[in-house]
C-alpha positions as CSV (number, residue, x, y, z in Angstrom):
1,Q,106.2,105.6,115.5
2,V,108.7,103.2,114.1
3,Q,108.3,99.4,114.5
4,L,110.4,96.4,113.3
5,V,109.1,93.1,113.4
6,E,111.7,90.4,112.8
7,S,110.8,87.0,111.8
8,G,112.3,83.8,110.4
9,G,114.6,82.5,113.0
10,G,114.9,78.7,114.1
11,L,116.9,75.9,114.4
12,V,118.8,74.4,111.6
13,Q,121.9,72.0,111.2
14,A,125.5,73.2,110.3
15,G,125.5,73.8,106.7
16,G,122.0,74.8,106.4
17,S,120.4,77.9,105.5
18,L,117.8,80.3,107.1
19,R,116.3,83.6,106.1
20,L,115.5,86.2,108.2
21,S,112.9,89.1,107.5
22,C,112.5,92.6,109.2
23,A,109.2,94.4,108.5
24,A,109.4,98.0,109.1
25,S,106.6,100.4,109.7
26,G,106.1,104.0,110.8
27,R,107.9,106.2,108.5
28,S,109.7,106.4,105.2
29,F,113.1,104.6,105.1
30,S,114.4,105.9,101.8
31,R,117.2,107.9,104.2
32,Y,117.7,104.9,106.4
33,A,120.2,102.4,106.7
34,M,119.3,98.9,108.1
35,G,121.3,96.8,110.1
36,W,121.6,93.2,111.4
37,F,123.2,92.5,114.9
38,R,123.4,89.3,116.9
39,Q,124.1,88.3,120.4
40,A,125.0,85.3,121.8
41,P,124.8,84.2,125.4
42,G,127.5,85.8,127.6
43,E,128.7,87.8,124.6
44,E,128.5,91.3,123.4
45,R,126.0,92.2,120.6
46,E,127.9,92.4,117.3
47,F,127.3,93.8,113.9
48,V,126.4,91.5,111.1
49,A,125.6,93.4,108.2
50,S,123.7,96.7,107.0
51,I,122.3,97.9,103.9
52,V,121.5,101.7,102.7
53,W,117.8,101.9,101.9
54,N,118.2,104.2,99.1
55,S,121.3,102.8,97.3
56,G,121.2,99.3,98.3
57,R,125.2,99.5,99.2
58,T,125.8,96.7,101.5
59,Y,128.5,96.2,104.4
60,Y,129.2,92.7,106.2
61,A,131.3,91.5,109.2
62,D,134.3,89.6,108.2
63,S,132.8,86.5,110.0
64,V,129.8,86.3,107.6
65,K,131.3,87.7,104.4
66,G,130.4,85.3,101.5
67,R,127.9,83.2,103.3
68,F,125.1,85.9,104.4
69,T,123.4,88.3,102.0
70,I,121.7,91.3,103.4
71,A,118.6,92.9,100.9
72,R,115.6,95.2,101.2
73,D,112.5,95.2,99.3
74,N,111.4,98.8,98.9
75,A,107.6,98.0,97.9
76,K,107.5,96.1,101.2
77,N,109.3,98.0,103.6
78,T,111.1,95.0,104.4
79,G,114.6,94.1,104.9
80,Y,116.2,90.5,104.7
81,L,119.0,88.5,105.9
82,Q,119.9,85.4,103.9
83,M,122.0,83.0,105.8
84,D,123.8,80.3,104.0
85,S,126.5,77.8,105.2
86,L,125.5,78.1,108.6
87,K,127.9,77.3,111.3
88,P,127.1,76.5,115.3
89,E,129.2,79.8,115.9
90,D,126.5,81.7,114.2
91,T,123.9,80.7,117.2
92,A,122.6,83.9,118.4
93,V,119.5,86.1,119.0
94,Y,119.5,88.3,115.9
95,Y,118.0,91.7,116.0
96,C,117.5,94.4,113.2
97,A,117.8,98.0,113.7
98,V,117.4,101.0,111.5
99,R,119.0,104.6,111.6
100,S,119.0,107.8,109.8
101,M,121.6,108.4,107.5
102,V,122.7,111.4,109.4
103,V,123.6,109.8,112.5
104,T,125.7,106.6,113.4
105,D,123.8,105.1,116.1
106,Y,120.8,102.7,115.4
107,D,118.1,104.1,117.2
108,Y,115.1,101.9,116.6
109,W,115.4,98.1,117.2
110,G,113.4,94.8,116.7
111,Q,112.5,92.2,119.4
112,G,115.0,89.7,118.1
113,T,114.6,86.3,116.9
114,Q,116.6,83.2,117.9
115,V,118.7,81.3,115.5
116,T,120.3,77.9,116.7
117,V,122.7,75.9,114.6
118,S,123.2,72.4,115.6
119,S,126.6,70.4,114.8
């Protein structure tokens, strides 16, 4: 059974940095992609970034491009989201998720971690 456990959220001032981690277990993720999503109060969940586990190819939402960096550690089966130059509008619950490369929908999700950026 796939499990995803996020950590690293918290409160930070605008301009600061946080690194989120997503520890994955339950299977080999060599043919998976990991994504990070976020949901602010009263808003729909939105895509933030994703990484193809094998190749390391990355994708970013325009709103975070140049400020956030997604990465993965194959040996630890862990994904990361490094968030720099944080803005108050980055405040949200952040979720990691994984999907097989043969499908388009993410089918395993973590529990979420709160990120709050104060102005």
